[in-house]
VMD Tcl script that draws the C-alpha trace (Angstrom):
set ca {
  {-28.09 -1.53 33.44}
  {-27.95 2.18 34.53}
  {-28.48 4.70 31.82}
  {-24.77 5.87 32.07}
  {-23.55 2.40 31.39}
  {-26.09 2.06 28.37}
  {-24.76 5.42 27.07}
  {-21.12 4.20 27.37}
  {-21.84 0.97 25.68}
  {-23.83 2.51 22.85}
  {-21.00 5.06 22.29}
  {-18.41 2.35 22.17}
  {-20.34 0.32 19.55}
  {-20.91 3.45 17.55}
  {-17.15 4.52 17.45}
  {-16.35 0.85 16.69}
  {-18.66 0.80 13.67}
  {-17.34 4.11 12.49}
  {-13.75 2.89 12.66}
  {-14.70 -0.23 10.74}
  {-16.68 1.81 8.30}
  {-13.52 4.15 7.71}
  {-11.12 1.15 7.39}
  {-13.50 -0.54 4.69}
  {-13.04 2.74 2.63}
  {-9.33 3.29 3.13}
  {-7.90 2.04 -0.16}
  {-4.27 2.11 0.94}
  {-5.19 -0.02 3.97}
  {-7.09 -2.53 1.84}
  {-4.13 -2.82 -0.52}
  {-1.76 -3.45 2.32}
  {-4.04 -6.19 3.70}
  {-4.46 -7.78 0.23}
  {-0.60 -7.73 -0.12}
  {-0.06 -9.34 3.19}
  {-2.61 -11.96 2.62}
  {-1.20 -12.70 -0.93}
  {2.19 -13.07 0.68}
  {1.04 -15.56 3.33}
  {-0.92 -17.40 0.79}
  {2.14 -17.59 -1.67}
  {4.33 -18.84 1.27}
  {1.91 -21.56 2.28}
  {1.62 -22.82 -1.39}
  {5.44 -22.91 -1.76}
  {5.61 -25.12 1.54}
  {6.58 -22.31 3.76}
  {5.15 -21.26 7.07}
  {4.09 -18.26 8.99}
  {5.56 -17.41 12.25}
  {3.82 -15.35 14.76}
  {5.29 -14.22 18.05}
  {4.80 -11.81 20.73}
  {5.86 -10.80 24.30}
  {3.09 -9.98 26.99}
  {-0.06 -8.71 25.52}
  {1.37 -9.24 22.08}
  {1.77 -12.91 22.74}
  {-1.92 -13.10 23.43}
  {-2.50 -11.49 20.23}
  {-0.33 -13.82 18.38}
  {-2.18 -16.90 19.88}
  {-5.45 -15.49 18.72}
  {-4.24 -14.79 15.37}
  {-2.70 -18.21 15.07}
}
mol new
graphics top color blue
foreach p $ca { graphics top sphere $p radius 0.5 }
foreach p [lrange $ca 0 end-1] q [lrange $ca 1 end] { graphics top cylinder $p $q radius 0.2 }
display resetview
């Protein structure tokens, strides 16, 4: 690979790690994720289901999530 590509890839991964690190320290984000997970878990325990939908690129995201 060329130096330019190596540099771009390295920078991409560095930014990704920084974003995940910041997310892991964001208490309001963590509380929101815990709340969502709890709601989904409760729905499943009570015989409910989770509906995931999308259109276009969001449809692909919905497929991956499900």
